[in-house]
C-alpha positions as CSV (number, residue, x, y, z in Angstrom):
1,M,29.7,2.3,19.5
2,Y,28.4,5.6,18.2
3,R,25.1,4.6,16.5
4,G,24.1,8.1,15.4
5,F,26.5,8.3,12.4
6,D,26.9,4.7,11.3
7,D,26.9,4.2,7.5
8,D,24.6,1.2,7.5
9,T,22.0,2.1,10.2
10,P,18.9,4.2,9.9
11,P,19.5,7.9,10.6
12,A,18.1,9.6,13.6
13,T,15.1,11.8,13.5
14,N,15.4,15.6,13.0
15,S,15.3,16.3,16.7
16,H,17.9,13.6,17.5
17,A,20.1,14.8,14.6
18,A,20.1,18.3,16.1
19,E,21.0,16.9,19.5
20,A,23.8,14.7,18.1
21,M,25.5,17.5,16.1
22,P,27.1,19.2,19.2
23,T,28.3,15.8,20.3
24,A,30.0,15.3,16.9
25,E,31.7,18.7,17.2
26,Q,33.1,17.8,20.6
27,A,34.2,14.3,19.5
28,P,34.9,14.4,15.7
29,W,36.6,11.0,15.9
30,R,33.3,9.2,16.4
31,P,31.4,9.8,13.2
32,S,32.5,8.6,9.8
33,F,32.6,11.0,6.9
34,T,29.8,9.3,4.9
35,G,27.8,8.7,8.0
36,L,28.0,12.4,8.9
37,L,26.9,13.5,5.5
38,R,24.1,11.0,5.5
39,Q,22.9,12.4,8.8
40,L,23.0,15.9,7.4
41,A,21.0,14.9,4.3
42,A,18.3,13.2,6.4
43,H,18.2,16.2,8.8
44,R,17.3,18.6,6.1
45,P,15.0,16.9,3.5
46,D,13.9,20.3,2.2
47,S,17.5,21.1,1.0
48,P,18.9,19.8,-2.3
49,P,20.5,16.4,-2.2
50,I,24.2,16.4,-1.5
51,G,26.1,17.1,-4.7
52,H,23.1,18.6,-6.5
53,A,23.0,22.2,-5.1
54,S,23.1,24.9,-7.8
55,R,24.6,27.5,-5.5
56,P,26.8,27.3,-2.4
57,Q,24.3,29.2,-0.2
58,D,21.8,26.3,-0.8
59,E,24.1,23.9,1.1
60,Q,24.2,23.6,4.8
61,F,27.9,22.7,5.1
62,R,31.3,23.0,3.5
63,I,33.9,20.3,3.2
64,G,37.7,20.9,3.3
65,Q,40.9,19.4,4.3
66,L,43.1,20.2,7.2
67,A,46.7,20.6,6.2
68,S,48.7,18.0,8.2
69,L,52.0,16.2,7.6
70,T,50.9,13.2,9.6
71,F,49.1,10.1,8.3
72,A,45.4,10.3,8.9
73,P,44.5,8.9,12.3
74,R,40.8,9.2,11.5
75,E,38.5,10.6,8.7
76,I,37.2,13.8,10.3
77,A,39.8,16.2,11.7
78,Q,37.4,18.8,13.2
79,L,33.9,20.2,12.9
80,Q,32.9,23.8,13.6
81,H,30.2,26.3,12.6
82,V,31.5,29.2,10.5
83,Q,29.0,31.9,9.4
84,G,26.0,29.6,9.9
85,K,27.4,26.7,8.0
86,L,29.0,23.5,9.3
87,K,32.6,23.3,8.2
88,I,33.9,19.7,7.9
89,Q,37.6,19.3,7.7
90,L,39.1,16.0,6.9
91,F,42.6,14.5,7.4
92,G,42.6,12.6,4.1
93,L,40.7,12.2,0.8
94,G,42.1,15.5,-0.4
95,M,45.1,16.9,-2.3
96,L,47.2,17.6,0.8
97,G,49.0,15.5,3.3
98,P,51.4,12.5,2.8
99,N,48.7,10.6,0.8
100,G,47.6,13.7,-1.3
101,A,48.2,14.3,-5.0
102,L,50.2,17.5,-4.5
103,P,53.9,17.4,-3.5
104,L,54.4,17.5,0.3
105,H,55.9,21.0,0.3
106,F,52.5,22.4,-0.7
107,T,51.1,21.0,2.5
108,E,53.9,22.7,4.4
109,I,53.1,26.0,2.7
110,V,49.4,25.8,3.4
111,R,50.0,24.7,7.0
112,E,52.5,27.5,7.7
113,R,50.3,30.2,6.3
114,T,47.2,28.9,8.1
115,E,48.7,28.4,11.5
116,A,51.6,30.8,11.7
117,H,50.2,33.8,9.7
118,R,46.5,33.2,10.2
119,D,46.1,33.3,6.4
120,S,43.7,30.7,5.1
121,T,43.5,32.0,1.5
122,T,45.4,29.1,0.0
123,A,43.5,26.5,2.0
124,D,40.1,28.1,1.1
125,F,41.0,28.0,-2.5
126,L,41.9,24.3,-2.4
127,D,38.7,23.6,-0.4
128,L,36.7,24.8,-3.4
129,F,37.9,21.7,-5.2
130,H,37.7,19.5,-2.1
131,H,34.1,20.4,-1.5
132,R,33.0,19.6,-5.0
133,A,35.0,16.4,-5.3
134,L,34.0,15.0,-1.9
135,T,30.3,15.8,-2.4
136,Q,30.4,13.8,-5.7
137,F,32.3,11.1,-3.9
138,Y,29.5,10.9,-1.3
139,Q,26.8,10.9,-4.0
140,A,28.5,8.0,-5.7
141,W,28.6,6.1,-2.4
142,A,25.0,6.9,-1.5
143,H,23.7,5.7,-4.9
144,S,25.2,2.2,-4.2
145,Q,23.8,1.9,-0.7
146,S,20.2,0.7,-0.4
147,T,19.9,2.0,3.2
148,A,21.2,5.5,2.4
149,G,18.7,6.0,-0.4
150,L,15.8,5.5,2.0
151,D,16.7,8.7,3.9
152,R,15.3,10.8,1.1
153,P,12.5,9.0,-0.8
154,D,12.6,11.6,-3.7
155,A,16.3,10.7,-4.4
156,E,16.1,6.9,-3.8
157,V,17.3,4.9,-6.8
158,F,18.3,1.5,-5.5
159,S,14.7,0.2,-5.6
160,R,14.5,1.2,-9.2
161,Y,17.6,-0.8,-9.9
162,V,16.1,-3.9,-8.3
163,G,12.8,-3.3,-9.9
164,W,14.3,-3.1,-13.4
165,L,16.1,-6.3,-12.7
166,G,12.8,-8.0,-11.8
167,G,10.8,-6.4,-14.6
168,C,8.6,-4.1,-12.6
169,D,8.2,-0.3,-12.4
170,T,8.4,1.1,-8.9
171,D,5.8,3.8,-9.8
172,E,3.3,1.2,-10.9
173,I,3.6,-1.0,-7.9
174,A,3.5,1.9,-5.4
175,G,-0.3,1.7,-5.1
176,S,-0.5,-2.1,-4.8
177,P,-1.7,-3.8,-1.6
178,L,1.6,-5.6,-1.6
179,P,4.4,-3.4,-0.1
180,P,6.8,-2.4,-2.9
181,H,10.0,-3.5,-1.0
182,A,8.5,-6.9,-0.3
183,R,7.9,-7.4,-4.0
184,L,11.4,-6.3,-4.8
185,A,12.9,-8.6,-2.2
186,A,11.5,-11.5,-4.3
187,S,13.1,-10.3,-7.5
188,A,15.4,-13.4,-7.5
189,H,12.3,-15.5,-8.1
190,H,10.6,-13.2,-10.6
191,V,13.5,-13.0,-13.0
192,R,13.3,-16.7,-13.7
193,E,11.2,-17.8,-16.7
194,S,9.8,-20.8,-14.9
195,R,8.0,-20.2,-11.6
196,C,9.3,-22.6,-9.0
197,P,6.6,-23.9,-6.6
198,D,9.0,-24.1,-3.8
199,G,10.0,-20.5,-4.4
200,I,6.3,-19.3,-4.2
201,A,5.7,-21.3,-1.0
202,A,9.0,-20.1,0.6
203,T,8.3,-16.5,-0.3
204,L,4.8,-16.5,1.1
205,A,5.9,-18.4,4.3
206,H,8.6,-15.8,4.9
207,F,6.4,-12.8,4.3
208,F,3.4,-13.9,6.4
209,G,5.3,-15.9,8.9
210,V,3.1,-19.0,8.6
211,P,3.6,-22.5,7.1
212,V,2.8,-22.6,3.4
213,R,2.7,-25.6,1.1
214,L,1.9,-25.7,-2.6
215,E,0.1,-28.7,-4.2
216,E,0.3,-29.0,-8.0
217,F,-2.0,-30.6,-10.5
218,V,-5.2,-30.1,-8.6
219,L,-8.3,-31.4,-10.3
220,H,-10.8,-28.9,-11.5
221,W,-13.6,-28.7,-14.1
222,I,-13.5,-26.4,-17.1
223,A,-16.7,-25.3,-18.6
224,V,-17.0,-25.9,-22.4
225,D,-18.0,-22.9,-24.5
226,P,-21.6,-23.2,-25.6
227,D,-20.6,-23.0,-29.3
228,E,-18.3,-26.1,-28.8
229,L,-20.9,-28.3,-27.1
230,S,-21.8,-31.5,-28.9
231,Q,-25.4,-31.5,-30.1
232,L,-27.2,-33.9,-32.3
233,G,-28.3,-32.4,-35.5
234,H,-25.8,-29.6,-35.5
235,P,-22.9,-30.2,-38.0
236,G,-19.4,-29.2,-37.0
237,A,-16.2,-30.5,-35.4
238,S,-17.9,-30.8,-32.0
239,S,-20.3,-33.3,-33.4
240,M,-17.8,-35.6,-35.1
241,M,-17.1,-38.8,-33.1
242,G,-13.4,-39.3,-32.3
243,Q,-12.5,-35.7,-33.2
244,G,-14.3,-33.0,-31.3
245,A,-17.3,-34.7,-29.8
246,M,-17.6,-34.5,-26.0
247,L,-20.1,-35.7,-23.5
248,G,-21.3,-33.1,-21.0
249,A,-20.8,-29.4,-20.5
250,M,-17.5,-29.6,-18.5
251,V,-14.2,-31.4,-18.8
252,P,-11.7,-32.4,-16.1
253,D,-8.3,-30.8,-16.0
254,R,-5.2,-31.1,-13.8
255,Q,-2.7,-28.9,-15.7
256,H,-4.0,-25.4,-14.8
257,K,-4.8,-25.4,-11.1
258,F,-2.8,-25.5,-7.9
259,R,-3.7,-25.2,-4.2
260,L,-1.9,-23.2,-1.5
261,V,-2.2,-25.0,1.9
262,I,-1.7,-22.4,4.6
263,G,-1.3,-23.5,8.2
264,P,-1.8,-24.8,10.8
265,L,-2.8,-21.3,11.9
266,S,-4.1,-19.7,15.1
267,L,-7.7,-18.5,15.0
268,Q,-6.7,-14.9,14.3
269,Q,-4.3,-15.9,11.6
270,Y,-7.0,-18.0,10.0
271,L,-9.5,-15.1,10.0
272,N,-6.9,-12.8,8.4
273,F,-6.9,-15.1,5.3
274,T,-10.6,-15.5,5.0
275,P,-12.5,-13.6,2.2
276,N,-13.0,-10.7,4.6
277,G,-9.5,-10.8,6.1
278,R,-6.9,-8.2,5.9
279,D,-4.2,-10.5,4.4
280,L,-6.2,-11.9,1.5
281,P,-5.6,-8.9,-0.8
282,V,-1.9,-9.1,-0.2
283,L,-1.9,-12.9,-0.8
284,I,-3.7,-12.4,-4.1
285,E,-1.2,-9.8,-5.2
286,W,1.7,-12.1,-4.2
287,V,0.3,-14.9,-6.4
288,R,-0.4,-12.6,-9.3
289,S,3.2,-11.3,-9.2
290,F,4.4,-14.9,-9.6
291,V,1.9,-16.5,-12.0
292,G,-0.2,-13.7,-13.3
293,Y,-3.7,-14.9,-14.4
294,E,-2.5,-18.0,-16.2
295,F,-3.5,-20.5,-13.6
296,V,-6.5,-21.2,-11.4
297,W,-5.7,-21.4,-7.7
298,E,-7.3,-22.0,-4.4
299,V,-6.4,-21.7,-0.8
300,E,-6.9,-24.3,1.9
301,L,-6.8,-22.8,5.4
302,Q,-5.8,-25.2,8.2
303,V,-6.4,-24.4,11.9
304,M,-4.6,-25.7,14.9
305,P,-6.8,-28.2,16.8
306,D,-6.6,-26.3,20.0
307,A,-7.4,-23.0,18.3
308,A,-10.8,-24.1,16.7
309,P,-13.7,-22.9,18.9
310,P,-16.7,-25.1,19.0
311,A,-20.2,-24.0,18.0
312,V,-21.8,-22.7,21.1
313,L,-25.1,-20.7,21.5
314,G,-24.4,-17.2,22.6
315,S,-20.8,-17.1,21.5
316,S,-19.3,-14.2,19.4
317,E,-18.0,-16.5,16.7
318,H,-19.6,-16.6,13.3
319,L,-21.4,-19.7,12.2
320,G,-19.8,-21.2,9.1
321,W,-16.7,-19.0,9.4
322,S,-15.0,-19.6,12.8
323,T,-17.0,-22.4,14.5
324,W,-16.7,-26.2,14.2
325,L,-18.8,-29.1,15.3
326,G,-17.5,-32.1,17.2
327,E,-14.2,-32.8,19.0
328,P,-11.1,-32.1,17.0
329,D,-8.3,-34.7,16.6
330,P,-5.3,-33.3,18.5
331,S,-2.9,-34.9,16.1
332,R,-4.3,-33.4,12.9
333,A,-4.9,-29.8,11.7
334,I,-8.5,-28.8,11.0
335,T,-9.4,-27.7,7.5
336,G,-11.3,-24.5,8.0
337,M,-12.0,-23.2,4.6
338,V,-11.2,-24.0,0.9
339,F,-12.0,-21.3,-1.6
340,E,-10.7,-19.5,-4.7
341,P,-9.4,-16.0,-3.6
342,E,-9.7,-14.5,-7.1
343,Q,-13.5,-14.8,-6.7
344,Y,-13.3,-12.3,-3.8
345,A,-10.7,-9.9,-5.4
346,T,-11.8,-6.3,-5.5
347,H,-8.9,-5.0,-7.7
């Protein structure tokens, strides 16, 4: 299988594209039409996108149709360099041939003048329209393909379509710790008004490659505003028994907090999620993308029993971070750390 010009595979680098072009000229039956144009567009990122050039000299190729009375055995008839430009001639998709829009005798006239009299004037005139129509055809195809748009980041539009569906602007999320395409991949969860706990856990587990479980209705204490504290001798709703009077400066709540249980993890995976770990900013951004700042949440990191190093004098592990006392239970994961990541957020 010829991988260099597939429609749905990443294009080769510039050097590989230059090496593959002579092969395509010698074997034009291998590449597809859209795959070849995609390769050309990725090979010359400094040139205008295909179908957007203002002048013919700004384009690196010309598209035409080979006058033939046979049904198209393949898409590309031949490739050749003419005056420094790649000339792409197709069997079909044009006005000539048995499947073309023009009557068949026009194909006979063009073919006879080109092959018998070496006069390509009529064919060149028709190719003016072929080139314009087929570049627009490729442009319409590329706009609907997520992989083709990634060849030229300045002309990529598919991510915007998905971003608009999920309610986010690709320009705003470009500088986030969370990779933009990872966020866009979770748009199916973001478009729902209610945030499904299983959806959050499944998304995090898929992205980080670790087990994730979400526990709802976790108990936490909410501090009462000083103006609303019940004080003797101070009139107001907070001092009226049975209405606003409360004992203490904090009240328990189970409606606005949840816990993410991550693990069991290896030691390195555990350290990546600690307050100084590399994955914590990404985790914070993931949770914010789902629930915003509406809920309080915490993380419980669990470590595999055989991955927890004991506290030993002279070891390189940090006391209170990556060392444990006692013998672990082989049948149970070890709880390494429980904390609120938002307290360590730097953005």
